[in-house]
C-alpha beads as a LAMMPS data file, in Angstrom:
LAMMPS data file: protein, C-alpha beads

89 atoms
88 bonds

1 atom types
1 bond types

-500.0 500.0 xlo xhi
-500.0 500.0 ylo yhi
-500.0 500.0 zlo zhi

Masses

1 110.0

Atoms # bond

1 1 1 -131.255 122.866 -385.636
2 1 1 -132.121 119.266 -385.008
3 1 1 -131.954 117.872 -381.555
4 1 1 -131.218 114.197 -381.033
5 1 1 -134.213 112.056 -380.240
6 1 1 -134.435 110.647 -376.769
7 1 1 -136.790 107.792 -377.457
8 1 1 -138.717 106.041 -380.180
9 1 1 -141.842 108.218 -379.731
10 1 1 -139.876 111.392 -380.457
11 1 1 -138.373 109.768 -383.515
12 1 1 -141.769 108.589 -384.734
13 1 1 -143.320 111.999 -384.160
14 1 1 -140.547 113.663 -386.132
15 1 1 -140.870 111.196 -388.994
16 1 1 -144.629 111.734 -389.187
17 1 1 -144.203 115.502 -389.244
18 1 1 -141.544 115.394 -391.963
19 1 1 -143.565 112.917 -393.991
20 1 1 -146.622 115.169 -393.702
21 1 1 -144.665 118.195 -394.935
22 1 1 -143.282 116.103 -397.776
23 1 1 -146.777 114.996 -398.811
24 1 1 -148.073 118.559 -398.736
25 1 1 -145.212 119.775 -400.930
26 1 1 -145.649 116.934 -403.429
27 1 1 -149.402 117.510 -403.548
28 1 1 -148.915 121.205 -404.274
29 1 1 -146.385 120.536 -407.030
30 1 1 -148.638 117.978 -408.725
31 1 1 -151.628 120.303 -408.385
32 1 1 -149.675 123.082 -410.116
33 1 1 -148.669 120.754 -412.946
34 1 1 -152.283 119.692 -413.453
35 1 1 -153.416 123.320 -413.509
36 1 1 -150.768 124.163 -416.097
37 1 1 -151.954 121.323 -418.322
38 1 1 -155.583 122.466 -417.947
39 1 1 -154.578 125.983 -418.993
40 1 1 -152.768 124.675 -422.066
41 1 1 -155.818 122.754 -423.231
42 1 1 -158.132 125.642 -422.388
43 1 1 -156.057 127.875 -424.679
44 1 1 -156.477 125.331 -427.487
45 1 1 -160.221 125.308 -426.879
46 1 1 -160.315 129.097 -427.185
47 1 1 -158.483 128.907 -430.517
48 1 1 -160.988 126.318 -431.758
49 1 1 -163.850 128.631 -430.773
50 1 1 -162.224 131.497 -432.661
51 1 1 -161.878 129.202 -435.680
52 1 1 -165.557 128.322 -435.454
53 1 1 -166.466 132.019 -435.421
54 1 1 -164.162 132.630 -438.378
55 1 1 -165.738 129.777 -440.357
56 1 1 -169.165 131.321 -439.853
57 1 1 -168.275 134.940 -440.706
58 1 1 -165.121 134.746 -442.867
59 1 1 -163.960 138.162 -441.644
60 1 1 -160.296 138.980 -442.210
61 1 1 -159.720 140.489 -438.763
62 1 1 -160.718 137.150 -437.176
63 1 1 -158.036 135.429 -439.236
64 1 1 -155.438 137.974 -438.139
65 1 1 -156.399 137.539 -434.470
66 1 1 -156.197 133.752 -434.789
67 1 1 -152.767 133.943 -436.438
68 1 1 -151.492 136.269 -433.711
69 1 1 -152.779 133.980 -430.958
70 1 1 -151.222 130.924 -432.563
71 1 1 -147.874 132.679 -433.037
72 1 1 -147.976 133.730 -429.406
73 1 1 -148.643 130.145 -428.279
74 1 1 -145.865 128.754 -430.497
75 1 1 -143.313 131.160 -429.039
76 1 1 -140.339 129.351 -427.506
77 1 1 -140.748 131.209 -424.200
78 1 1 -144.045 129.398 -423.502
79 1 1 -143.591 125.917 -422.099
80 1 1 -146.282 124.077 -424.024
81 1 1 -146.149 120.309 -424.501
82 1 1 -145.192 118.942 -427.897
83 1 1 -148.735 117.598 -428.388
84 1 1 -150.139 121.053 -427.755
85 1 1 -147.680 122.598 -430.200
86 1 1 -148.743 120.047 -432.841
87 1 1 -152.353 121.110 -432.366
88 1 1 -151.397 124.735 -432.929
89 1 1 -149.418 123.883 -436.039

Bonds

1 1 1 2
2 1 2 3
3 1 3 4
4 1 4 5
5 1 5 6
6 1 6 7
7 1 7 8
8 1 8 9
9 1 9 10
10 1 10 11
11 1 11 12
12 1 12 13
13 1 13 14
14 1 14 15
15 1 15 16
16 1 16 17
17 1 17 18
18 1 18 19
19 1 19 20
20 1 20 21
21 1 21 22
22 1 22 23
23 1 23 24
24 1 24 25
25 1 25 26
26 1 26 27
27 1 27 28
28 1 28 29
29 1 29 30
30 1 30 31
31 1 31 32
32 1 32 33
33 1 33 34
34 1 34 35
35 1 35 36
36 1 36 37
37 1 37 38
38 1 38 39
39 1 39 40
40 1 40 41
41 1 41 42
42 1 42 43
43 1 43 44
44 1 44 45
45 1 45 46
46 1 46 47
47 1 47 48
48 1 48 49
49 1 49 50
50 1 50 51
51 1 51 52
52 1 52 53
53 1 53 54
54 1 54 55
55 1 55 56
56 1 56 57
57 1 57 58
58 1 58 59
59 1 59 60
60 1 60 61
61 1 61 62
62 1 62 63
63 1 63 64
64 1 64 65
65 1 65 66
66 1 66 67
67 1 67 68
68 1 68 69
69 1 69 70
70 1 70 71
71 1 71 72
72 1 72 73
73 1 73 74
74 1 74 75
75 1 75 76
76 1 76 77
77 1 77 78
78 1 78 79
79 1 79 80
80 1 80 81
81 1 81 82
82 1 82 83
83 1 83 84
84 1 84 85
85 1 85 86
86 1 86 87
87 1 87 88
88 1 88 89
């Protein structure tokens, strides 16, 4: 319940508090988006490391693991960027 402001100081105090809450919420949302993007690129890096191991050993089970990981990342339920999906393809 909001009470009417009696003077300019009350109004200013309320505006500062609401602006502070707004900034905290925006900061948290942007931080989450950055973390999601970092995780997407970290997953690509892991695939590249698996590919490097496969190129050195040429074992069939490495190829199967890599294919399974790529299929999992290309699943429509994961919200990867289009650039990330192109890297997997």
